[in-house]
C-alpha positions in Angstrom: 166.1 63.4 79.6 162.7 62.4 78.2 161.6 61.5 81.7 162.6 65.0 83.0 160.7 66.7 80.1 157.6 64.6 80.8 157.8 65.5 84.4 158.0 69.3 83.6 155.1 69.0 81.1 153.0 67.2 83.7 153.7 69.9 86.4 152.9 72.7 83.9 149.7 71.1 82.9 148.7 70.5 86.5 149.2 74.1 87.4 147.0 75.2 84.5 144.3 72.8 85.4 144.5 73.9 89.1 144.2 77.5 88.1 141.2 76.9 86.0 139.5 74.8 88.7 140.3 77.3 91.3 138.8 80.1 89.2 135.8 78.0 88.4 135.2 77.2 92.1 135.5 80.8 93.1 133.1 81.8 90.3 130.6 79.1 91.4 130.3 80.6 94.9 127.2 82.7 95.4 127.2 86.2 96.8 125.8 85.0 100.1 128.4 82.3 100.5 130.5 83.9 103.2 131.1 83.7 106.9 131.0 86.6 109.4 134.0 86.1 111.6 133.1 88.8 114.0 130.2 91.2 114.4 130.9 93.9 117.0 128.8 96.9 117.8 129.4 100.0 119.9 126.4 101.9 121.3 126.4 105.4 122.8 123.0 105.9 124.5 121.9 109.4 125.7 118.8 111.5 126.2 119.7 113.8 123.3 116.3 112.5 122.2 114.2 112.4 125.4 112.9 108.9 124.3 116.4 107.6 123.9 119.1 108.5 121.3 121.7 106.1 120.2 124.8 106.4 118.0 125.9 103.0 116.7 129.1 101.8 115.1 129.0 98.3 113.7 132.2 96.4 112.6 131.5 93.4 110.4 134.6 91.3 109.8 133.9 88.7 107.1 135.5 86.4 104.5 134.0 86.2 101.0 134.2 82.8 99.3 133.3 84.1 95.9 133.4 87.4 94.2 131.1 90.1 95.7 130.4 93.7 95.0 129.9 94.1 98.7 127.2 93.6 101.4 123.7 94.8 102.3 122.7 95.8 105.8 119.0 96.0 106.7 118.1 98.1 109.7 114.5 98.2 111.0 112.9 101.7 110.7 110.4 101.3 113.5 110.2 99.8 117.0 106.9 99.2 118.8 105.2 101.6 116.4 107.7 104.4 116.9 109.8 105.8 114.1 113.5 105.2 114.8 114.6 108.0 112.5 117.5 106.0 111.2 120.3 108.2 109.9 123.4 106.8 108.2 126.5 108.7 109.3 129.4 106.9 107.6 130.3 103.6 105.8 133.8 102.3 105.4 135.6 99.2 104.1 139.0 98.3 105.4 139.3 101.7 107.0 138.4 103.7 103.8 135.2 105.4 102.9 133.0 103.0 100.7 130.2 104.0 98.4 126.7 103.0 99.3 123.0 103.5 98.4 119.9 103.2 100.6 116.4 102.0 99.9 113.3 101.1 101.9 112.2 97.4 101.9 109.8 95.5 104.1 110.0 98.1 106.9 113.8 98.2 106.8 116.3 100.8 105.7 118.6 98.8 103.4 122.2 100.0 103.0 123.7 98.6 99.8 127.4 98.9 100.2 129.9 98.4 97.4 130.9 99.4 93.9 128.6 97.9 91.2 131.5 98.0 88.7 134.0 96.1 90.9 134.0 92.8 92.7 136.1 91.7 95.7 136.9 88.5 97.5 138.6 87.3 100.7 138.7 88.9 104.1 137.3 92.5 104.6 136.0 94.6 107.4 133.0 96.8 107.0 132.2 99.7 109.4 128.8 101.2 109.5 127.9 104.2 111.6 124.3 105.4 112.1 122.0 106.9 114.7 118.6 106.0 115.9 116.0 107.6 118.2 112.9 106.5 120.2 114.7 103.4 121.5 113.5 103.3 125.1 110.3 101.5 126.3 108.7 103.1 129.3 107.2 101.0 132.2 105.8 101.9 135.5 108.9 101.4 137.6 111.7 101.5 135.1 112.7 102.4 131.5 114.1 99.7 129.2 116.5 99.3 126.3 115.8 96.0 124.6 118.1 95.7 121.6 118.9 93.1 118.9 122.6 93.4 118.2 123.3 91.8 114.8 119.7 91.0 113.6 118.2 87.6 112.8 117.7 88.1 109.1 121.2 87.1 108.0 121.6 83.9 106.0 125.2 83.6 107.2 126.6 82.1 110.3 128.5 84.3 112.9 131.7 83.0 114.6 131.4 85.8 117.2 129.0 88.6 118.1 129.7 91.3 120.7 128.5 94.7 121.9 129.5 97.6 124.1 126.9 100.0 125.5 128.0 103.3 127.0 125.5 105.5 128.7 125.2 108.1 131.5 121.7 106.8 132.3 121.5 105.3 135.9 120.8 101.6 135.8 117.8 100.3 137.7 119.2 98.5 140.7 116.4 95.9 141.0 116.9 94.4 137.6 120.3 93.3 136.3 121.2 93.5 132.6 120.6 90.3 130.7 121.6 88.8 127.3 120.4 85.8 125.3 120.6 84.4 121.8 117.5 83.6 119.7 116.7 82.4 116.2 114.4 84.3 113.8 111.2 85.2 115.6 112.3 83.5 118.8 111.8 85.0 122.3 115.2 83.9 123.8 115.9 80.3 123.2 119.3 80.0 125.0 121.8 82.0 127.0 124.9 81.3 124.9 126.3 84.7 125.9 127.8 86.6 128.8 127.1 90.2 129.9 128.9 92.4 132.4 129.0 96.0 133.5 132.1 98.2 134.2 131.1 101.7 135.2 129.0 103.2 132.5 129.8 100.4 130.0 127.8 97.2 129.6 129.5 94.5 127.4 127.9 91.4 125.9 129.5 88.6 124.0 128.4 85.3 122.5 130.1 82.2 124.0 129.9 80.3 120.8 129.1 80.8 117.2 125.6 81.6 116.0 123.9 79.8 113.1 122.3 81.7 110.3 119.1 83.7 111.1 120.1 83.9 114.8 121.0 86.9 116.9 122.4 88.3 120.2 120.0 90.4 122.3 120.5 92.6 125.4 118.1 94.0 127.9 119.0 96.9 130.2 116.8 98.6 132.8 117.2 102.3 133.8 115.9 104.4 136.6 112.9 106.6 135.8 113.7 110.3 135.1 116.7 110.2 132.7 114.5 109.5 129.7 111.1 111.1 129.2 108.1 109.5 127.5 106.7 111.3 124.5 103.5 113.3 124.9 100.6 112.9 122.5 101.9 115.4 120.0 105.4 114.0 120.1 104.0 110.5 119.5 102.0 111.8 116.6 104.3 114.5 115.2 102.5 114.6 111.8 99.0 114.4 113.0 98.3 118.1 112.5 99.8 117.9 109.0 97.8 114.8 108.1 94.7 116.3 109.7 95.1 119.5 107.6 95.6 117.6 104.4 92.5 115.4 105.0 90.5 118.6 105.9 91.5 120.0 102.5 90.6 116.7 100.8 87.2 116.7 102.5 86.4 120.1 101.1 86.3 118.6 97.6 83.7 116.0 98.5 81.7 118.5 100.6 81.7 120.9 97.7 80.5 118.1 95.4 77.7 117.2 97.8 76.5 120.8 98.0 76.5 121.1 94.2 74.5 117.9 94.0 72.0 118.9 96.6 71.5 122.3 94.9 71.5 121.2 91.3 71.1 117.5 91.0 68.9 116.1 93.8 65.4 115.0 92.9 62.8 114.5 95.5 60.5 111.6 94.7 57.5 111.0 96.9 57.9 108.2 99.3 54.4 106.9 98.7 53.9 105.5 95.2 50.3 105.3 93.9 49.4 102.5 91.5 48.8 103.7 88.0 47.5 101.8 84.9 47.6 104.5 82.3 50.3 104.7 79.5 52.3 107.9 79.6 51.3 110.3 76.8 53.4 111.7 74.0 56.5 109.7 74.9 57.8 106.4 73.5 58.7 103.5 75.7 62.3 104.3 75.3 61.8 107.9 76.3 59.6 107.1 79.3 62.1 104.7 80.8 65.1 106.8 79.9 63.6 109.5 82.1 62.6 107.0 84.8 66.1 105.4 85.1 68.2 108.2 83.7 69.7 105.9 81.0 69.0 103.6 78.1 69.1 99.8 78.5 68.7 97.2 75.7 65.5 95.9 77.3 63.9 99.3 76.8 64.7 99.1 73.1 63.2 95.5 73.0 60.1 96.8 74.7 59.7 99.5 72.1 60.1 96.9 69.3 57.3 95.0 70.9 55.2 98.2 71.1 55.8 98.8 67.4 54.8 95.2 66.6 51.5 95.6 68.6 50.8 98.8 66.8 51.2 97.0 63.4 54.5 98.4 62.1 56.6 95.2 62.4 56.2 91.5 63.2 58.3 88.9 65.0 58.7 85.6 63.3 60.2 82.7 65.2 61.9 79.8 63.5 63.5 76.6 64.8 66.2 74.5 63.1 67.7 71.6 65.0 68.2 72.9 68.5 68.5 76.6 67.6 65.7 79.2 67.7 65.9 82.1 65.3 64.1 85.4 65.3 63.2 87.5 62.2 61.7 91.0 62.1 59.4 91.7 59.2 58.5 95.3 58.3 54.7 95.5 57.8 54.2 99.3 57.6 56.5 102.2 56.7 57.2 104.8 59.4 54.6 107.6 59.4 53.8 110.7 61.4 52.3 108.7 64.2 55.8 107.5 65.2 58.1 109.6 67.3 61.6 110.4 66.0 63.4 107.8 68.1 60.9 105.1 66.9 61.5 106.0 63.3 65.3 105.8 63.9 64.8 102.4 65.5 63.1 101.0 62.4 65.6 102.6 60.0 68.5 101.0 62.0 67.1 97.5 61.8 66.0 97.5 58.1 68.2 98.3 55.1 67.4 101.5 53.2 65.4 102.1 51.1 62.7 100.8 53.4 60.0 98.6 51.8 57.1 96.7 53.2 58.0 93.0 53.6 61.6 93.7 54.3 63.1 91.1 56.7 66.1 91.0 59.0 67.3 88.0 61.1 68.1 89.4 64.6 70.8 86.8 65.2 72.7 88.0 62.2 73.1 91.4 63.9 74.9 90.1 66.9 77.5 92.6 68.1 76.8 94.9 65.1 74.4 97.4 66.5 76.3 98.9 69.4 76.6 102.2 67.6 72.9 102.2 67.1 72.4 102.3 70.9 74.6 105.5 70.9 72.6 107.1 68.1 69.3 106.3 69.8 70.5 107.5 73.2 71.6 110.8 71.8 68.3 111.3 70.0 66.2 110.2 73.1 68.2 112.5 75.3 67.6 115.4 72.9 63.9 114.6 72.6 63.2 114.4 76.4 65.2 117.6 77.0 63.2 119.4 74.3 59.9 118.1 75.8 60.9 119.6 79.2 61.7 116.6 81.3 65.2 117.5 82.3 67.1 120.4 83.8 70.3 118.4 83.6 70.0 115.3 81.3 72.3 112.2 81.5 74.2 113.1 78.4 74.7 116.7 79.4 75.9 115.3 82.7 78.6 113.3 80.9 80.9 116.4 80.5 80.4 117.2 84.2 81.5 113.6 85.1 84.7 114.1 83.1 85.4 117.4 84.8 84.8 115.9 88.2 87.0 112.9 87.4 89.9 115.3 86.5 89.2 117.3 89.6 89.3 114.1 91.6 93.0 113.7 90.9 93.7 116.8 93.1 92.9 115.0 96.5 94.7 111.9 95.2 97.9 113.9 94.3 97.7 115.8 97.6 97.4 112.5 99.5 100.3 111.0 97.5 102.7 113.7 98.7 101.9 112.8 102.4 101.5 109.1 102.0 104.5 108.2 104.1 102.7 109.4 107.2 100.3 107.1 109.1 100.4 104.2 106.7 99.4 106.1 103.6 96.2 107.4 105.2 96.1 110.6 103.2 96.4 108.7 99.9 93.7 106.2 100.9 91.4 109.1 101.8 92.2 110.9 98.6 91.2 107.8 96.5 87.9 107.4 98.4 87.1 111.1 98.0 87.9 111.0 94.2 85.5 108.1 93.9 82.9 109.9 95.9 83.3 113.0 93.7 82.7 110.9 90.6 79.7 109.2 92.2 78.2 112.7 92.9 78.9 113.6 89.3 77.1 110.5 88.0 74.1 111.5 90.2 74.1 115.0 88.9 71.1 114.5 86.8 68.0 116.6 87.5 64.4 116.3 86.3 62.1 119.2 85.9 58.8 119.1 87.8 57.4 117.6 84.6 60.1 114.9 84.5 59.5 114.1 88.2 55.9 113.5 87.4 56.8 111.2 84.6 59.2 109.2 86.7 56.7 108.8 89.5 54.1 107.8 86.9 56.3 104.9 85.8 56.9 103.9 89.4 53.1 103.7 89.9 52.7 101.8 86.7 55.3 99.2 87.7 53.5 98.8 91.1 50.2 98.1 89.2 51.9 95.7 86.9 53.5 93.8 89.8 50.3 93.4 91.8 48.1 92.6 88.8 48.4 88.8 89.3 47.1 88.6 92.8 44.5 91.4 93.0 42.6 93.8 90.8 43.3 97.1 92.3 40.3 99.1 93.2 42.1 102.4 93.6 42.2 104.9 90.7 45.4 106.4 89.4 47.2 109.1 91.4 45.4 112.4 91.3 48.8 114.2 90.8 49.6 112.2 87.6 48.1 114.1 84.7 49.8 111.9 82.1 47.0 109.4 81.9 43.3 109.9 81.8 41.5 109.4 85.1 39.2 106.5 84.9 37.9 103.5 86.8 39.4 100.1 86.5 39.9 99.1 82.8 38.5 96.1 81.2 41.0 93.3 81.4 41.0 92.1 77.8 43.6 91.5 75.1 43.7 95.2 74.2 44.5 96.3 77.7 47.1 93.5 78.1 48.9 94.5 74.9 48.6 98.2 75.8 50.8 97.8 78.9 52.9 94.8 77.8 55.8 96.9 76.5 56.0 98.7 79.8 55.9 95.4 81.7 58.9 94.2 79.6 60.8 97.5 80.3 60.0 97.2 84.0 61.1 93.6 84.1 57.7 92.3 85.3 56.4 90.8 82.1 55.9 87.3 83.5 53.8 88.6 86.4 51.8 90.6 84.0 51.3 87.6 81.7 50.1 85.4 84.6 47.4 87.8 85.4 46.0 87.4 81.8 46.2 83.6 81.4 43.5 82.4 79.0 42.8 85.9 77.7 43.7 85.0 74.1 41.4 83.1 71.9 44.2 82.7 69.3 47.8 83.8 69.2 48.5 87.5 68.4 49.2 88.3 64.7 52.2 90.4 65.6 54.2 87.4 66.9 54.5 84.2 64.8 55.8 81.7 67.3 56.4 78.0 67.3 54.1 77.0 70.0 52.6 73.5 70.7 50.1 75.2 73.0 49.7 79.0 73.1 49.3 81.0 76.3 50.4 84.3 77.6 53.2 82.5 79.5 54.4 80.8 76.3 54.3 84.3 74.6 56.5 85.7 77.4 58.9 82.8 77.0 59.3 83.6 73.3 59.7 87.3 73.9 62.4 86.6 76.4 64.4 84.7 73.8 63.8 87.5 71.4 65.0 90.0 74.0 68.2 88.0 74.5 68.9 88.0 70.7 68.2 91.8 70.5 70.5 92.5 73.5 73.3 90.5 71.8 72.8 92.8 68.7 73.3 95.9 70.8 76.3 94.5 72.7 79.7 95.7 71.4 82.2 92.9 70.3 84.4 91.8 73.1 88.2 92.2 73.0 90.5 89.4 74.1 93.8 89.7 75.9 95.1 90.3 79.3 98.0 90.0 81.6 98.7 88.0 84.8 101.5 87.6 87.2 102.0 85.8 90.5 104.2 86.6 92.3 109.2 88.0 116.7 110.6 87.9 119.8 110.9 91.7 120.2 113.5 94.2 120.7 114.6 97.2 118.7 117.4 97.1 116.2 118.3 93.8 114.5 117.4 93.5 110.9 119.8 91.5 108.8 121.9 91.6 105.6 123.6 89.6 102.9 125.9 89.9 100.0 125.5 91.2 96.5 
């Protein structure tokens, strides 16, 4: 009796263990762990579309090893550059309508078949009906259907693949229909298939199973005349639409160009005359703001040097260990001889109330004076406009840039709606046009005749400063530049060197200017207290460059950290692939 009970307990325990193991093995199977027992396709080829129209019904008989929601079938959307116009007609599973969704991926129309809320397993038959157009390739003597039956992008093996093609198109007698099997990207590696014709029906079958990523292909030739090649407009059905869209987009940039030519374009003379006179009634910052339509840190540094030469401040250089420090010392309070932007510059560097002897270490101001640049720029812009140098100043133009940037979204949005035609050409054009519109807006800065003269004067001065090392120019200043007094060549002494030094710094040619005056100093200048073992104008420029770097750091806004990163064949129409999900 005990033996019988023990036997019954053992059998019961074994059944439970087997059930759990079976469930575990089923659950462990992936959604792509299945075999396609039979893939059969029926094709009805006609000239409903002159370039070849085909209604296709695929039957996919398979056996799921695990639990799946269903399958995915990927159908190529194009063939030899032609849109196949794939249209899904019906989807069934085991003879009943099955739900599905479609999406585009990697040039395929992907049909996702199945219920996301349910899973199935075991044997099932999926039937997919769809139509395609533009399937015929035209040659000189015949027309051809070259078709991939099951597609070579499946990761499952096929026990059998077959097809039946029915058509009224007369077959080309000189070329018999052929079939072959090929792996992914192959051109026909074997003939493990058979093909035959019976009246209007051509049948093809594999003679043995196909491994994963392999397919059956058929090629059939037809007499000329049944199908008709597409003319230019049929091959490019959306060309007129895309052309109209691009024409509208171009109107935006043409309009921006016309506005710039009318309101923003300045005409500098092509020939620049050397000029050695300082511009009158403008600061260094104002002069180069007009010349370059903007304010750069080196223009502010150049103006500080100018203030030092004129006796308002002094640079003191110190060296500890391997570091060089720079200190500004206030020698003279701002007075009526200074312009408003120069007074603001002194007030921003030295703590109020101002007092002679006040000191500030430039390195201590690193990343702390970015708002000062904004203040100075606003004041400089206001001053040069009031002095009559601009019709449209850089800051006044800022609001126009914003308007143009917003308007630039119109061609982008317009291009987006038609992006599916011609590889997104309209969207690409829209983006380029938007950038062009913003560029025109940035350039929409216009000098008055007085501003143009000042800009040309600075160009001539830079030319003089650049050539000063190699030759002493004999030519006088430009007769059309009334900003400087006409005179013969000046005396090349310390006074003249320091008079133009700030402009050389702003123009970026201070080293060239200094080389032209080597040995001019009998002793170092009193406005720059440097740590020199041997003084020269070149040594002075080296010190000023380190000062300029420290000053530029003061005007540079603090940087923010953070960011994000990520990483992420043979021919024939039809084909594609699929898998489970």
